[in-house]
N, C-alpha and C positions, 0 to 999 in steps of 0.2 A: 107179599111173598116174591112179587117183582123185583122189589129194590134188596132183596136177598140173594136173589138169583143173581143180579147185577153185580153185587159185592163179591158174591165168591167167584164170580168169572173174572172180575177186576184182578183178585187178589192170585187167580191160578195164572193169568196173563203175566202179572208180575212176576211171579216166580220163574215160568217159562224164560222171560226175557232175561234175566238175571241168571239164571242157568245156561242159557245162550251165550250172554256174554263172558263167561267163566270159561267154556267151551272153546268159543272162539280166541280167546288171548291166551289159550295153553296150546291151541292146533299148530303142529309144525307144517313148515313151508310144504311140504308133501300132502298135507292133510292127511286125513284116515284112509287112503287110497289103497288099493290092495294092488290092483292091477298095474304092470308096468308103465303103461303107455301113460296113464292118467297120475303117476307116480313122478312121472317125466316134465306132465304139460303142467302141475299145479304149481310148484313154484315160479312158473311165467306168469301164471294170472296172479300170482300174489306179490308182482315186482311193485316195491315202492319208490322208486330212483324217479326222480323227476327228470324225464328226456331234455337233453340239450340238443341246441341247436345244432351241433354238429351229429345228432343220432338222427335227425327228420330225414327220411326218404323223400324226397321231393316228387320223384316219380310217382309217387301213392297219391291219386285222387278218387272220387266217388266213382267217375268215370271208370277208371282203371282196376279198381278193386271190383266192379261188376259186370265187368267184361268176360265173355265167354272163354271156354278152353281148360283142359284141365292147369289148374294154375298150383299145384302143391309146391313147386320151388318158385315160384312166383318173384318173392318177396323173402325179406331175411328177419328171422325173429330176434334178431339182435338190433335192429333199428326200430323207430318210432314213426308215427305218421302224423297230420292234422290234414283232416278231411273237412269239406262243409257238404252238410245233407239234408234233404228233408225228415222228419220225424213223425214216421208214421205209428208207431206205440212204444209204449212205456209199461214194462210190467215186471213183477217180482220173478226171480230166476227161482230154478228147482231148489231142492234140499239134495247137496252135492257134498262129495268127499274133499274138495277145496277147503272148504269150510267147516270139516268135519261134522257134515250132516245137519248143522244148526236148523231150527224150524222156524222161528221168528223170523218177519220180511227183513228188520232191522239188521239181523246179520245172514242176509244171503245177498246174492249177487242183484243188481236191477238191470234186466236185460233192455237194451233199445233198437229198436227195427228202424233202419235206414231206407229212405230210396231217393231218386232223382228229381222226385216231383209226386205229390200223390201216394196212392196205394199200390202196393203189389205183392203179388204171391210168393215173390222170390227176395226179400230185402238183403239188405248187410245189416248183419247184428256187432253192437260195442257195448261194451260190458262196464259198470261202474260195481268196484269191489265194496264189501264191508270194510275193508281195511284202509281204504282211501276216504270213505265217509266219516272215518274218524276225525280226518283232518278238513273234511269240509260236513259239517253237520245238518246243512240242507240240503245234501243228496240222497235222501230218503225217496225209495221209490215213490211216495206218493205225490212229495213235494218236486220232485223231478217231472212226473207226470203232467202237473198242473203248468209248470215252468217250458215243458218243451214240447209238448203234443202239438203237432200241426204247425211248428215253426222250422226256419230254417236256422241249422245249428251248426256252431263249427267244433268238432271236438278234436282233441290231441291224447293220444296213446300211444301203447307199446304194440306192435306187430305180434299176432300171434294165429299160428294155425291150429284150429280145434279140431284136431284129426278125428275126436270121439264123433264129429257131426258130418265126416265125408259122405258117407252113405244119404244123407238128408240133405247135399249142397248139390246144385244143379252141374256146378261145375266139377265133381269128384266121382258123383254117383255113378254106378255101373246099372243096376236094375231101375233103379230111379221111380221107386214105387212109393216112397214118403219123401218130397222134395219140400222143403219148406223155404229154403234159403238159397241164396245165391251163389255162396262161397262159404267154406270153413274159415277163410281168414277172418280175422276181427281187430279192433282195436281193444287189447283187453290185457291189462287193466285202461280204462279212461284215466288222463290224467288234468286234464281241463276242458271245462264247457265254456262256451260263449254263445247267446243267440243271436243271430246277425240277420236274420229274415231276409238275406240277401242271396238271391241264386249266385252259385260260381260261374266264372266265366269260362267256357271251355277255350282250350288254344287253338290257336286257327291251324 
């Protein structure tokens, strides 16, 4: 009986993965978002261009991204950045409009929480998207968790201000009742990952 249940579960899982693959393949740049804010953000989350050296904003560092103060206009979403940080957590993202509400973890974003060393209640968030995962099959959430958790890692990616989280970010919240991140700025999508295990040297 247990083998029968396992076989049924495997079959249902395979069907769900196949359905999500089709959903993501036909998902437009705006996703299936209805709200204007999400429809504007989603194409930025879905970028597939590789940042060129001229795209990298050298003033963007982990320290600068974690700095306090209202940072809504601190950076440009037309630029990319390269930061080195300590990986505090790696987990599967939510079911979101950007991916047309796919359910399978393989077709959802991977959320990576970064700090300046050790744990922090207000991390910096960077995200690996399922679109980039098609070019890097080893960027699944479980594989990234095994590889990155507890290490210093250099991330490259496009800068994006996720306004949907402004009320939950220390730098932009007003009532600040549920703050779980330092800033709404992210590297999203992440386009390159390199484990360094070397702490960045602060500028004098």
